[in-house]
KOLLUMFI-473534 format. One record per residue (C-alpha): x, y, z; residue in one letter. Coordinates in pm, whole numbers, plus 32768, in hexadecimal, padded with zeros to 4 digits. Layout:
<vexvos>
XYZA ...
</vexvos>
This chain:
<vexvos>
5C6C3FE85F69X 5CC4400F5E3BX 5B4F406C5DFFX 5B1B411A5F3FX 5C4342065EA7X 5BB942475D4AX 5A60428A5DE2X 5B0943B45EDAX 5BFA44415DE7X 5AD744575CC1X 5AB245CC5CC1X 5C2446095D47X 5C0347455CD1X 5AF147DB5D8CX 5B05481F5F0BX 598547E85ED1X 59CB46775F16X 59B8464C6097X 5AD9452E607BX 5BA645EA5FE8X 5BB1471360E4X 5BAD460D6201X 5CE24565618DX 5D9446B66170X 5D6F46A562CEX 5F194673636AX 5EEF44D063C0X 5DA54498632AX 5E4C43D76216X 5F1C430462C7X 5E0842CA63EDX 5D30422962C3X 5E46411D6261X 5EAB40CF63BAX 5D3140A36421X 5CDF3FBF62F4X 5E323EE16339X 5DD83EAF64B3X 5C363E87648AX 5CC13D416364X 5D4C3C61647EX 5BF73C75651AX 5B6A3C0F63EDX 5C413B1463B1X 5C6A3A52654CX 5B1E39C9658DX 5AE139656448X 5C3A38996411X 5C3737F46557X 5B33374C64C6X 5BBD36FE638FX 5CFA367C6451X 5C63357D6548X 5B8B350C642AX 5CB634B56384X 5D6534186497X 5C5A33526522X 5B0B333B647CX 5A3833B2659EX 596E34B9654FX 58C334CE66B0X 5A2035096732X 5A9F36166632X 595636CC6681X 59B1369167CEX 5B17373467F5X 5A9238486728X 5941388E67F2X 5A3C38CC6926X 5B2E39B86883X 5A063A646828X 59643A4F6963X 5AC63A9D6A42X 5B143BE86942X 59873C82696AX 59AA3C6D6AF0X 5B013CA76B0FX 5B073DDB69EFX 5A543EFA6A6FX 5B2D3ED36BCCX 5C453EEE6B0AX 5BBD40426A4BX 5B6240846B9DX 5CF740A66C02X 5D3041376AACX 5C85425B6AF6X 5D0942716C56X 5EBD42536BD1X 5E8D42816A75X 5EB441AD6958X 603641A46921X 604A41176A67X 5F6440216A7CX 5EF33F7D691FX 60743F206908X 60633E446A52X 5F2F3D986A2DX 5F723D456886X 60933CDC68BAX 5FFB3BD669BBX 5EC53B5B68F0X 5FA43B5D67BEX 60A53A53685AX 5F983998691DX 5EE7396467B0X 602738EF672AX 6065380C6848X 5EDA37A267DFX 5F3637856696X 6097368D6722X 5FCD35B167E5X 5ECA356C66DBX 5FD235376615X 6099340A66EAX 5F24339A675AX 5F4133FD68CBX 5E3F3378699AX 5CD33416692DX 5C7C351B6A9DX 5DE135B16A01X 5D3B366E68EEX 5C1B36D169D1X 5D03375F6AA4X 5DE0381C69CDX 5CD2388468FAX 5C3939426A3EX 5DB139D06A6EX 5DD93A5A68FAX 5C513ADF6920X 5D143C1269E4X 5D3F3CC768B7X 5CC13E2D68B5X 5BA63EB367CDX 5C463F196675X 5B523FBD6636X 5ACD40B26758X 5C5F41126781X 5C4F414F6611X 5ADF42396628X 5B8B42D86752X 5C93436C669FX 5B9B440C6552X 5AD544B0669BX 5C2345216709X 5C6F45E06596X 5B08462F657FX 5A7F46736681X 593A475A668CX 598D479A64FFX 588B473B63FBX 59D046626375X 5997455B648EX 584044FE63DEX 591044B36293X 5A5543FC6356X 5948433563FDX 58B94295628EX 59FD428D621FX 5A3F4196635CX 590340D26312X 595A40A761B5X 5ABE40356249X 5A3F3F56634CX 59153E706208X 5A803E64613CX 5B113DD46264X 5A3B3CBD62B0X 5A0F3C5A6139X 5B7A3C6360C6X 5BD73BCC624AX 5B1A3A7F6277X 5B533A3F60D8X 5CFA3A4B60E6X 5CEC39916252X 5C12389B61B7X 5CCB38736093X 5E2C384A6126X 5DC3376B6247X 5D503656611DX 5E4D36A2600FX 5F5F36DA60BEX 5F733646621CX 5E8336486356X 5EF3375663F7X 5F5038386307X 5E2339286334X 5E17398C6471X 5FD03995648EX 5F853A786332X 5EA43B366435X 5FB03B45652BX 60813BCD6441X 5FBF3D0363E6X 5F563D5A650EX 60B23DA16592X 60EF3E5B646EX 5FB63F2D644DX 5FA33F7365F4X 613B3FC965AFX 60F740F46508X 5FC34113658EX 6067418B66DEX 614D42416621X 60554340659FX 606A441066F5X 5FA245496670X 5E6F445B6635X 5E7B43C16788X 5D5D445B68AAX 5E11450F69BEX 5DBE44E36B10X 5DBB45D56BF4X 5E2E458F6D09X 5D5B46A96DDBX 5C3D46266DACX 5BCF45446ECFX 5B8743CF6E98X 5A3A437A6DF5X 59AD42516EB7X 58A141486E51X 585440BB6CEFX 57E841686BC3X 56D240876BFEX 563641676CFBX 55DD42836B8FX 549B422B6B3AX 550042C269EAX 55FC419E69C9X 54DC40806A46X 541440EE6910X 552C40F16811X 55D33F916864X 54323EFA6862X 544C3F95671BX 55A53F0F66CAX 55163DC16753X 541B3DAD666DX 550E3DFD6537X 55E83D6A6594X 54F73C3A65BAX 54593C7C640DX 55C53C5C63CDX 560C3B07642EX 54DD3A9A63EEX 55283B0B628BX 56483A376272X 558738EE62DEX 543939056215X 54BD399760FEX 55DB383360E6X 546F376A6143X 53BB38056038X 54B037D85F16X 54DB368D5F4FX 534B36185F38X 536C36CF5E16X 545035C25D8AX 552036FF5D57X 565236EC5E9CX 574F37B15DF3X 564539075E00X 565F391B5F37X 579039D15F11X 572D3AD95E37X 55F33B025F00X 56C73B85601DX 57C63C315F6AX 567F3CFE5ED6X 560E3D4F6018X 57973DA46093X 57A73E7F5F4CX 56403F3F5FB2X 56BF3FAA60F6X 582B401D6069X 577740CF5F5EX 569E41906036X 577841CB6169X 5853428D601BX 575C435C5FCCX 56A04385613AX 57ED44556158X 57E345506044X 56B4458E60C7X 565146BA61DBX 5505462C62A7X 5475476E6352X 537846AE6436X 53D346356571X 54C1450865B6X 5387443A6677X 529D4486653FX 53B5440D647CX 53C542BD6524X 523F429D6542X 5253430063BAX 537C41C26391X 528940F26462X 5178410463BEX 520B409F6274X 52EE3F946311X 51923F26636AX 50FC3F116211X 520B3EC76122X 52663D9061D3X 51023D1A61A0X 51AE3D03602CX 52553BE66017X 51843B1660D7X 50763B335FC2X 51583AF45EB7X 50ED39E85DBEX 5268399F5D8EX 53C139A35D7EX 53CF3A9A5C91X 52CB3B925CF6X 533F3B595E72X 54A53BD95DD0X 541A3D1C5D95X 53303D365EAEX 54653CEB5FB4X 54FD3E045EF7X 53E13ED35F32X 53D23E2E60F8X 55413EBF60C0X 552C3FD960AFX 54A1404B621EX 55BC3F9D62B5X 56C3409A62A5X 55F641EA62FCX 554E416A641EX 56C3411C6496X 571842866413X 5602432E64E4X 565C4259660DX 57BC4274660FX 5786441E662CX 568043E16731X 575D432967E4X 589F444D6790X 578D45186834X 56E444A16964X 582E440869C5X 591544C06ACFX 5A7744CC6A2FX 5B1543FD6B85X 5A3542ED6B20X 5A1742E969B9X 5B0B41CB692CX 5A1140F56A30X 58E04181699CX 596441266869X 599D3FB068BBX 586B3F716928X 57A03FF967E7X 58B83F0A6734X 58663DBB6838X 57133DF067FCX 571E3DAE6698X 580D3CB06675X 571D3C0A67A4X 55FE3C4E669EX 568B3B7165AAX 56DF3A636678X 55783A8A66E9X 55183A8365A9X 55BB397B6508X 555A3887665FX 53FD38DC6640X 53CC38BB64CDX 5473377B64AAX 537A36DE658FX 523B37806505X 52C5370763B5X 532B358D643AX 51ED359064ABX 5102367563ABX 51AC364E6280X 5296378361C7X 512B38466181X 5103387262E1X 522238CA6362X 52163A0662B0X 511F3A5963F5X 52483A9F64E7X 53133BCA6424X 51803C4E63BFX 51393C666562X 52BD3CC16585X 523A3DEF648BX 511E3E136577X 51E33E8566C0X 52CC3F476606X 51A73FFE65B1X 50F83FDB66F7X 5233405C679BX 5283417E66F1X 50EC41F26707X 510341A86871X 526C425668BEX 520243646826X 51AA444F6901X 52C543C369BFX 53B5440468CFX 534F457D689EX 539145A66A2FX 54C9451F6A3CX 555845EE6939X 54DD470B699FX 555A46EC6AFDX 56B146876A8CX 56E647AF69B3X 5685486F6AECX 578047C66B8EX 588D482F6A81X 581F499D6A8EX 582749816BFEX 59AB48FE6BF2X 5A1A49DA6AFAX 59A94B126BC3X 
</vexvos>
């Protein structure tokens, strides 16, 4: 967070800095701070559950199964929760749903601590999976603050960096606490941080998306929108790249007899994404959004080849940094597209589906690459992120016409409503 703050205020005397202009908007600084603290627990819980259960039982199948139960239930239910948020508002839905989820997570920690029967682990993990998607809640607020403003691009760039920072800090913090203090420490701190962050987040009423009670309730899922299906496929593949890189880099470093180098390579990948995200927020790109997505998809497909052909961990650290630079800009472009295409009454639901896509992709990438590595070796594992990069490119190319049409239709609808 300190590094991000230094970058944003580097040119503090110049109003040419888009970040300074954006953060001068009332409510923006508070939203930036609290959005980080509601994202951080999401990055801590799953890995925290795995670490906790391994500490207690030394059974990796149990740890992975319980964490997967939490993740899959959350992936299925969070869009439905977001649909309620779109209808009734964040301040009416989030306190109740989040309180239930956090309570069930605390019960899960208790049943593990007291060595209850194993089926209870899965039951309470599923109930804890009712946690709302906090990243989507934050992005919905950025959209509310800067809808139809060029500053939304900068806001999404900052948001992508905050998300990246949360997923760099969160797992390390969770694992460190659970291994050095007591097994439940990581998930327990995640609950404490979420209570603190969500309380302050909900107190910020200025940025909360407003509910138009006069607007008829829109039935059906946002998945009926063709553009959202294109975006979901792109994000599923993008998440697959991230999940596969986590596993493949660890396997490659171990094969090079330098297992400790894996953390440096993955940190370089994340740092590349963060730096590119911040820089991208400074740029005003004039070309159509769907063209931007195609360009970023080409960059993703090309740069992910670089780690795959790296001969050693030193070279791979550099190539991972370059490959990571396409990640955050792609996320920002997609979020901008969502803000243009999604109806306001379905904004949170749509953003949640997109976030769910990337999360499912991470799980898919880790699973597939692990199987490939076990069968064919560490080097072969890089085929998974490379193929996923090709899918990102194909989805962007195939979806250009669809994205252009849906963006134009949404713009025309917004114009007719305003008239």
